[in-house]
VEXTORZA-817532 format. One line per field, with one value per atom (N, C-alpha, C, O, CB): residue number from 1; atom name; z, x, y. Coordinates in Angstrom, 2 decimals. Glycine has a CB too. Layout:
BEGIN
lomar <- [NUM  ...] $
bapa <- [CA  ...] $
up <- [Z  ...] $
east <- [X  ...] $
north <- [Y  ...] $
***
This chain:
BEGIN
lomar <- [1  1  1  1  1  2  2  2  2  2  3  3  3  3  3  4  4  4  4  4  5  5  5  5  5  6  6  6  6  6  7  7  7  7  7  8  8  8  8  8  9  9  9  9  9  10  10  10  10  10  11  11  11  11  11  12  12  12  12  12  13  13  13  13  13  14  14  14  14  14  15  15  15  15  15  16  16  16  16  16  17  17  17  17  17  18  18  18  18  18  19  19  19  19  19  20  20  20  20  20  21  21  21  21  21  22  22  22  22  22  23  23  23  23  23  24  24  24  24  24  25  25  25  25  25  26  26  26  26  26  27  27  27  27  27  28  28  28  28  28  29  29  29  29  29  30  30  30  30  30  31  31  31  31  31  32  32  32  32  32  33  33  33  33  33  34  34  34  34  34  35  35  35  35  35  36  36  36  36  36  37  37  37  37  37  38  38  38  38  38  39  39  39  39  39  40  40  40  40  40  41  41  41  41  41  42  42  42  42  42  43  43  43  43  43  44  44  44  44  44  45  45  45  45  45  46  46  46  46  46  47  47  47  47  47  48  48  48  48  48  49  49  49  49  49  50  50  50  50  50  51  51  51  51  51  52  52  52  52  52  53  53  53  53  53  54  54  54  54  54  55  55  55  55  55  56  56  56  56  56  57  57  57  57  57  58  58  58  58  58  59  59  59  59  59  60  60  60  60  60  61  61  61  61  61  62  62  62  62  62  63  63  63  63  63  64  64  64  64  64  65  65  65  65  65  66  66  66  66  66  67  67  67  67  67  68  68  68  68  68  69  69  69  69  69  70  70  70  70  70  71  71  71  71  71  72  72  72  72  72  73  73  73  73  73  74  74  74  74  74  75  75  75  75  75  76  76  76  76  76  77  77  77  77  77  78  78  78  78  78  79  79  79  79  79  80  80  80  80  80  81  81  81  81  81  82  82  82  82  82  83  83  83  83  83  84  84  84  84  84  85  85  85  85  85  86  86  86  86  86  87  87  87  87  87  88  88  88  88  88  89  89  89  89  89  90  90  90  90  90  91  91  91  91  91  92  92  92  92  92  93  93  93  93  93  94  94  94  94  94  95  95  95  95  95  96  96  96  96  96  97  97  97  97  97  98  98  98  98  98  99  99  99  99  99  100  100  100  100  100  101  101  101  101  101  102  102  102  102  102  103  103  103  103  103  104  104  104  104  104  105  105  105  105  105  106  106  106  106  106  107  107  107  107  107  108  108  108  108  108] $
bapa <- [N  CA  C  O  CB  N  CA  C  O  CB  N  CA  C  O  CB  N  CA  C  O  CB  N  CA  C  O  CB  N  CA  C  O  CB  N  CA  C  O  CB  N  CA  C  O  CB  N  CA  C  O  CB  N  CA  C  O  CB  N  CA  C  O  CB  N  CA  C  O  CB  N  CA  C  O  CB  N  CA  C  O  CB  N  CA  C  O  CB  N  CA  C  O  CB  N  CA  C  O  CB  N  CA  C  O  CB  N  CA  C  O  CB  N  CA  C  O  CB  N  CA  C  O  CB  N  CA  C  O  CB  N  CA  C  O  CB  N  CA  C  O  CB  N  CA  C  O  CB  N  CA  C  O  CB  N  CA  C  O  CB  N  CA  C  O  CB  N  CA  C  O  CB  N  CA  C  O  CB  N  CA  C  O  CB  N  CA  C  O  CB  N  CA  C  O  CB  N  CA  C  O  CB  N  CA  C  O  CB  N  CA  C  O  CB  N  CA  C  O  CB  N  CA  C  O  CB  N  CA  C  O  CB  N  CA  C  O  CB  N  CA  C  O  CB  N  CA  C  O  CB  N  CA  C  O  CB  N  CA  C  O  CB  N  CA  C  O  CB  N  CA  C  O  CB  N  CA  C  O  CB  N  CA  C  O  CB  N  CA  C  O  CB  N  CA  C  O  CB  N  CA  C  O  CB  N  CA  C  O  CB  N  CA  C  O  CB  N  CA  C  O  CB  N  CA  C  O  CB  N  CA  C  O  CB  N  CA  C  O  CB  N  CA  C  O  CB  N  CA  C  O  CB  N  CA  C  O  CB  N  CA  C  O  CB  N  CA  C  O  CB  N  CA  C  O  CB  N  CA  C  O  CB  N  CA  C  O  CB  N  CA  C  O  CB  N  CA  C  O  CB  N  CA  C  O  CB  N  CA  C  O  CB  N  CA  C  O  CB  N  CA  C  O  CB  N  CA  C  O  CB  N  CA  C  O  CB  N  CA  C  O  CB  N  CA  C  O  CB  N  CA  C  O  CB  N  CA  C  O  CB  N  CA  C  O  CB  N  CA  C  O  CB  N  CA  C  O  CB  N  CA  C  O  CB  N  CA  C  O  CB  N  CA  C  O  CB  N  CA  C  O  CB  N  CA  C  O  CB  N  CA  C  O  CB  N  CA  C  O  CB  N  CA  C  O  CB  N  CA  C  O  CB  N  CA  C  O  CB  N  CA  C  O  CB  N  CA  C  O  CB  N  CA  C  O  CB  N  CA  C  O  CB  N  CA  C  O  CB  N  CA  C  O  CB  N  CA  C  O  CB  N  CA  C  O  CB  N  CA  C  O  CB  N  CA  C  O  CB  N  CA  C  O  CB  N  CA  C  O  CB  N  CA  C  O  CB  N  CA  C  O  CB  N  CA  C  O  CB  N  CA  C  O  CB  N  CA  C  O  CB  N  CA  C  O  CB] $
up <- [10.01  11.01  12.16  12.13  10.34  13.29  14.31  15.20  14.84  15.24  16.36  16.84  17.77  17.73  18.54  18.32  18.96  18.13  18.61  19.85  17.15  16.38  16.13  16.58  15.57  15.28  14.93  16.12  15.81  14.44  17.54  18.20  18.92  19.63  19.63  18.51  18.99  17.73  17.92  19.40  16.32  15.33  15.55  15.10  14.33  16.27  17.00  17.96  18.56  17.09  18.25  19.67  19.14  17.97  19.85  19.91  19.92  19.96  19.43  21.19  20.92  21.39  20.15  19.87  22.77  19.41  18.52  17.08  16.44  18.42  16.89  15.86  16.38  15.46  15.47  17.82  17.90  17.61  17.23  18.86  17.90  17.79  15.91  15.58  19.53  15.26  13.75  13.08  11.86  13.18  13.54  13.02  13.55  12.57  13.62  14.37  15.09  14.29  14.09  16.63  13.80  13.25  11.27  10.45  13.88  11.17  9.55  9.39  8.47  8.37  10.33  10.50  10.57  10.11  11.62  11.26  11.49  10.37  10.19  12.79  9.51  8.33  7.52  7.86  8.36  6.52  5.07  4.76  4.24  4.18  4.53  3.41  4.60  4.11  2.06  5.69  6.66  6.52  7.55  8.14  5.61  5.48  3.76  3.32  6.12  2.92  1.76  1.98  1.16  0.83  3.31  2.78  3.09  3.92  3.11  2.07  2.10  0.91  -0.20  2.59  1.22  -0.30  -1.35  -1.19  0.24  -2.00  -3.19  -3.52  -4.22  -4.74  -3.38  -3.90  -5.55  -6.16  -3.38  -6.15  -7.64  -8.06  -7.45  -8.49  -9.32  -9.66  -11.13  -11.91  -9.78  -11.29  -12.59  -13.38  -13.00  -12.41  -14.62  -15.21  -15.06  -14.28  -16.59  -16.29  -16.41  -17.18  -17.00  -17.07  -17.91  -19.48  -18.68  -18.95  -21.26  -17.57  -17.19  -16.07  -15.66  -16.62  -15.45  -14.76  -15.21  -14.99  -14.16  -15.57  -17.36  -17.66  -17.39  -19.37  -18.42  -19.14  -17.64  -17.73  -19.88  -16.28  -15.10  -14.97  -15.14  -13.70  -14.59  -14.65  -15.30  -14.84  -15.05  -16.67  -17.65  -18.02  -18.67  -18.83  -17.62  -17.91  -15.99  -15.84  -18.42  -15.51  -14.07  -14.21  -14.07  -13.27  -14.74  -14.80  -15.63  -15.52  -14.30  -16.88  -17.42  -17.40  -17.83  -18.18  -16.43  -15.87  -14.66  -14.37  -15.77  -13.77  -12.88  -13.33  -12.83  -12.08  -14.79  -15.30  -15.89  -15.75  -16.50  -16.51  -16.70  -15.54  -15.67  -16.85  -14.56  -13.17  -12.35  -11.53  -11.99  -12.57  -12.14  -13.03  -12.54  -12.61  -14.89  -15.66  -15.30  -15.05  -17.28  -15.21  -14.83  -13.77  -13.82  -13.96  -12.67  -11.10  -11.53  -11.03  -9.38  -12.29  -12.81  -13.45  -13.28  -13.06  -14.27  -15.67  -14.99  -14.85  -17.19  -14.54  -13.47  -11.86  -11.26  -13.03  -11.34  -10.62  -8.99  -8.74  -11.29  -8.11  -7.25  -7.53  -6.69  -6.41  -8.71  -9.25  -10.28  -10.68  -9.71  -10.50  -10.85  -9.68  -9.60  -11.17  -8.82  -7.41  -7.13  -6.92  -5.71  -7.16  -6.93  -7.55  -7.24  -6.86  -9.00  -9.77  -9.40  -9.08  -11.89  -9.47  -9.53  -7.81  -7.77  -10.46  -6.65  -5.46  -5.56  -4.98  -3.98  -6.11  -5.67  -6.72  -6.37  -5.93  -7.65  -8.54  -8.09  -8.78  -10.11  -7.32  -6.37  -5.70  -5.93  -5.53  -4.86  -3.79  -4.05  -3.22  -3.16  -5.52  -5.93  -6.38  -5.76  -7.45  -7.48  -7.88  -6.57  -6.56  -8.66  -5.30  -4.47  -3.87  -3.69  -3.29  -3.57  -2.90  -3.86  -3.57  -2.71  -5.52  -5.99  -5.94  -5.63  -7.84  -6.00  -5.60  -4.43  -4.40  -5.20  -3.48  -2.13  -2.46  -2.45  -0.99  -2.83  -3.03  -4.35  -4.18  -3.80  -5.07  -6.13  -5.14  -5.31  -7.97  -4.38  -3.94  -2.96  -2.54  -3.16  -2.49  -1.06  -0.16  0.51  -0.48  -0.04  1.68  1.59  2.05  2.40  1.08  1.13  2.66  2.52  -0.11  4.03  5.09  5.19  4.47  5.90  6.88  7.00  6.42  6.69  7.67  5.14  4.84  3.70  3.57  4.70  2.96  1.91  2.16  1.47  1.29  3.55  3.80  4.24  4.16  4.98  4.73  5.17  4.05  4.11  6.89  3.38  2.30  1.92  1.83  1.14  1.73  0.76  2.30  2.03  -0.27  3.11  4.10  4.82  5.00  4.99  5.09  5.10  6.76  7.22  4.35  7.61  9.11  9.46  9.22  9.51  9.96  10.38  11.20  11.50  12.20  11.43  11.42  13.26  13.84  10.35  14.09  15.78  16.24  16.30  16.64  16.53  17.54  17.96  18.04  18.88  18.30  18.99  20.21  20.99  18.16  20.67  21.83  22.55  22.19  21.49  24.13  25.40  25.23  26.15  26.67] $
east <- [4.53  5.17  5.31  5.73  6.94  4.58  4.51  6.16  7.20  3.18  5.95  7.51  7.62  8.56  7.47  6.50  6.66  6.80  7.48  5.60  6.21  7.02  8.10  8.76  6.77  8.85  9.72  10.91  12.00  9.48  10.50  11.89  11.45  12.17  12.65  10.07  10.46  11.12  11.94  9.03  11.04  11.70  13.29  14.12  11.29  13.42  15.38  15.81  16.78  16.23  14.78  15.10  16.51  16.56  13.89  17.80  19.03  18.97  19.68  19.76  17.69  17.70  17.17  17.43  16.68  16.10  15.80  16.58  16.56  14.96  17.35  18.31  19.08  19.39  19.11  19.70  20.52  20.25  21.00  20.90  18.84  18.23  17.69  16.62  16.16  18.05  17.70  18.92  18.94  16.64  19.67  21.48  21.45  21.26  23.00  21.51  21.89  20.99  21.66  21.68  19.46  18.81  19.00  18.74  17.56  19.70  20.28  21.48  21.76  20.33  22.40  23.66  23.55  24.41  24.36  22.31  22.28  21.55  21.75  21.70  20.68  20.39  20.34  19.39  18.91  21.13  20.72  20.23  20.10  20.87  19.15  18.29  16.86  15.75  18.11  16.88  15.87  16.19  15.88  15.88  16.76  16.77  16.52  16.32  18.26  16.58  15.50  13.93  13.07  15.73  13.76  12.38  11.30  10.40  11.86  11.65  10.88  10.35  10.86  11.33  9.15  8.08  8.69  8.24  6.26  9.29  9.12  7.54  6.90  9.56  7.13  6.08  6.28  7.34  6.49  4.62  4.65  5.46  5.34  2.30  6.18  6.68  5.71  5.58  8.55  5.04  4.38  4.76  4.49  2.87  5.48  6.03  4.73  3.78  6.50  5.23  4.43  2.94  1.88  5.29  3.27  2.28  1.77  0.57  2.84  1.95  1.00  0.26  -0.67  1.85  0.35  -0.34  -1.08  -2.28  0.17  -0.88  -1.77  -3.08  -4.27  -0.60  -2.33  -3.50  -4.69  -5.90  -2.48  -3.96  -5.10  -6.03  -7.25  -4.53  -5.12  -6.62  -7.30  -8.44  -6.52  -7.16  -8.17  -9.01  -10.03  -7.61  -8.64  -9.43  -10.27  -11.29  -8.07  -10.09  -10.61  -11.86  -13.03  -9.68  -10.95  -12.35  -13.60  -14.41  -12.32  -13.36  -14.14  -15.66  -16.82  -13.43  -14.44  -15.16  -15.92  -17.00  -14.59  -15.15  -16.34  -17.79  -18.91  -15.77  -17.06  -18.40  -19.29  -20.49  -18.09  -18.93  -19.71  -21.19  -22.35  -18.54  -20.23  -21.07  -21.90  -22.75  -19.88  -21.65  -22.28  -23.44  -24.49  -21.34  -23.11  -24.52  -25.21  -26.41  -24.43  -24.66  -25.43  -26.58  -27.81  -24.23  -25.52  -26.74  -27.79  -28.90  -25.98  -27.66  -28.65  -30.09  -31.17  -28.31  -29.50  -30.41  -31.33  -32.54  -29.47  -30.51  -31.30  -31.88  -32.76  -29.82  -31.29  -31.90  -30.95  -29.79  -33.07  -31.81  -31.29  -31.23  -31.64  -31.60  -30.81  -30.64  -29.31  -28.58  -31.83  -29.32  -27.93  -26.78  -25.76  -28.03  -27.48  -26.25  -25.96  -24.85  -26.93  -27.04  -26.52  -25.89  -25.65  -27.28  -25.35  -24.51  -23.10  -22.09  -24.94  -23.05  -22.10  -21.10  -19.91  -22.40  -21.95  -21.03  -20.55  -19.46  -21.74  -20.93  -20.10  -18.47  -17.32  -21.11  -18.81  -17.56  -17.16  -16.14  -17.71  -17.10  -16.58  -15.61  -14.40  -17.53  -16.21  -15.58  -14.49  -13.66  -16.57  -14.61  -13.47  -12.48  -11.42  -13.98  -12.67  -11.65  -11.09  -9.87  -12.19  -11.64  -10.64  -9.94  -8.73  -11.31  -10.50  -9.63  -8.14  -6.94  -10.66  -9.22  -7.54  -6.88  -5.76  -7.33  -6.75  -6.08  -4.97  -3.76  -7.11  -5.90  -5.11  -3.67  -2.51  -5.98  -4.45  -3.33  -2.12  -0.92  -4.47  -2.58  -1.37  -0.43  0.71  -2.54  -1.30  -0.47  0.59  1.52  -1.45  0.25  1.50  0.36  0.41  2.67  -0.63  -1.11  -1.92  -3.02  -1.99  -1.83  -2.60  -2.62  -2.94  -2.33  -2.28  -2.04  -0.44  0.48  -3.56  -1.08  0.31  1.22  2.41  0.27  0.09  0.45  1.26  2.46  -0.54  0.62  1.72  3.12  4.13  1.30  2.89  4.41  5.46  6.69  4.44  4.46  5.52  5.48  6.27  4.94  4.76  4.43  5.60  5.42  3.83  6.47  7.98  8.74  9.56  8.95  8.72  9.57  10.09  9.36  8.96  11.14  12.01  11.72  11.65  14.20  11.57  11.50  12.86  13.57  10.83  13.25  15.48  15.33  14.30  16.67  16.74  16.83  16.99  17.55  17.73  16.35  16.96  17.90  18.60  17.02  18.30  19.39  20.11  19.47  18.79  21.58  22.14  22.56  23.15  23.55  22.33  22.78  21.59  20.43  22.87  22.49  21.72  20.87  20.15  22.70] $
north <- [12.78  11.80  13.21  14.37  10.82  12.12  12.98  13.05  12.50  12.42  13.87  14.39  12.30  11.50  16.63  12.18  11.22  9.57  8.67  11.45  9.47  8.68  8.73  7.81  8.57  9.82  10.07  9.69  9.20  11.26  10.01  9.25  7.72  7.03  10.40  7.44  5.82  5.46  4.56  4.63  5.90  5.53  5.47  4.68  6.36  6.40  6.34  6.16  6.62  7.32  5.18  4.01  3.68  3.29  2.25  3.80  2.95  1.18  0.33  3.45  1.10  -0.34  -1.32  -2.49  -0.49  -0.07  -0.68  -1.19  -2.24  -0.09  0.26  0.04  -0.95  -1.71  1.21  -1.43  -2.47  -3.76  -4.65  -2.49  -3.77  -5.57  -4.96  -5.47  -6.29  -4.39  -4.53  -4.37  -4.48  -3.49  -4.18  -4.66  -5.78  -6.49  -3.76  -6.42  -7.22  -8.51  -9.52  -6.78  -8.55  -9.27  -9.40  -10.28  -8.80  -7.75  -8.46  -8.92  -9.70  -7.53  -8.46  -9.45  -10.81  -11.56  -9.21  -11.26  -12.61  -13.18  -14.38  -12.94  -12.54  -13.49  -12.16  -11.46  -14.65  -11.65  -10.81  -10.76  -9.65  -10.71  -11.72  -11.41  -11.01  -11.21  -12.99  -10.62  -9.91  -8.69  -8.09  -10.27  -7.85  -6.48  -6.18  -5.04  -5.91  -7.41  -7.27  -7.31  -7.00  -8.36  -7.77  -7.77  -6.76  -6.84  -8.90  -5.57  -4.69  -4.46  -4.66  -3.78  -3.96  -3.70  -2.52  -1.39  -2.99  -2.65  -1.41  -0.61  -1.40  -2.20  0.02  1.08  0.75  0.58  2.94  0.71  0.34  2.47  3.53  -0.33  2.07  3.33  3.39  2.44  3.39  4.85  4.86  6.11  7.25  4.80  5.77  6.44  7.86  7.91  5.64  9.07  10.16  10.03  10.63  11.09  9.22  9.10  8.25  8.30  8.57  7.22  5.94  6.67  5.98  4.36  7.83  8.59  9.34  9.16  9.11  9.86  10.84  10.07  10.28  10.59  8.98  7.95  7.62  7.82  6.02  7.09  6.87  7.89  7.89  6.74  8.90  10.39  10.27  10.24  11.85  10.11  10.51  9.45  9.67  11.05  8.17  6.94  7.13  6.46  5.13  7.45  7.84  8.46  8.09  8.81  10.17  10.51  10.94  11.86  11.11  9.48  9.43  8.35  8.27  9.50  7.56  6.92  7.30  6.79  6.08  8.47  8.93  9.60  9.59  9.88  10.31  11.22  10.25  10.47  12.46  9.23  8.15  7.36  6.98  7.29  7.48  6.92  8.09  7.76  6.25  9.18  10.69  10.20  9.79  12.43  10.27  10.30  9.11  9.23  10.34  7.91  6.47  7.08  7.06  5.10  7.72  7.84  8.78  8.60  8.66  9.66  10.03  10.06  10.61  10.18  9.16  8.84  7.81  7.96  8.09  6.62  5.29  5.86  5.24  3.86  7.00  7.06  6.43  6.75  6.46  5.53  4.32  3.57  2.76  3.92  3.00  2.09  2.12  1.22  1.87  3.47  3.94  3.70  3.02  5.52  4.62  4.46  2.93  2.43  5.15  2.38  0.70  -0.06  -1.22  -0.11  0.83  -0.41  0.53  -0.09  -0.80  2.58  2.87  3.11  3.41  3.89  2.89  2.87  1.46  1.42  3.22  0.10  -0.94  -0.76  -1.03  -2.54  -0.39  -0.29  0.89  0.92  -0.34  2.20  2.98  2.22  2.22  3.50  1.58  0.78  -0.25  -0.62  0.10  -0.73  -2.03  -0.86  -0.85  -3.48  0.27  1.25  1.55  1.37  2.57  1.99  2.66  1.37  1.47  3.75  0.27  -0.75  -1.10  -1.18  -2.21  -1.32  -1.66  -0.21  -0.61  -2.42  0.98  2.11  1.94  2.16  3.05  1.45  1.32  0.66  1.05  0.31  -0.75  -2.10  -1.46  -1.27  -3.93  -1.33  -0.63  0.91  1.35  0.22  1.24  2.57  2.09  2.78  3.79  0.22  0.12  -0.14  -1.17  1.82  0.60  0.64  -0.42  -0.13  2.07  -1.81  -2.63  -3.63  -4.81  -3.24  -3.15  -3.05  -4.34  -4.72  -3.26  -4.64  -5.45  -6.34  -6.51  -5.95  -7.20  -8.16  -7.52  -7.76  -9.14  -6.78  -6.36  -5.99  -6.12  -5.30  -5.41  -5.05  -6.24  -6.30  -3.96  -7.18  -8.51  -9.84  -10.78  -9.23  -9.76  -10.66  -11.33  -12.54  -9.99  -11.05  -11.30  -11.83  -12.70  -9.36  -11.67  -11.64  -13.04  -14.02  -10.80  -12.98  -14.56  -14.35  -13.21  -14.72  -15.53  -15.86  -15.82  -16.79  -17.26  -14.90  -15.35  -16.89  -17.48  -13.67  -17.26  -18.14  -18.17  -17.24  -18.52  -19.48  -19.00  -18.64  -19.65  -19.68  -18.06  -17.46  -18.62  -19.67  -16.64  -18.63  -20.16  -19.56  -20.31  -21.13  -17.91  -16.82  -17.35  -17.53  -14.93  -17.64  -17.43  -16.16  -15.77  -17.29] $
***
């Protein structure tokens, strides 16, 4: 993380606003997404399956030529999209998907 971003995150005004929001609606503080936790055996199994699939797609592209590439490329794209979604990098919607809107403030 760059120093500029770190400095922006340590802004006292921002911290004050967040503290006020969490104090006003405690569920606001719980509206964060926890990343998917994988145990070691699942990680190893996933890597082995991915390696076998990659080898199979490589052979497919060599054997079938351009038709194999037409099959392999969409499969790789879908696999990358799924991997990004599972890793928690699914964009802003994944970060705020379970967020609850705070109640409006009665203060002026």
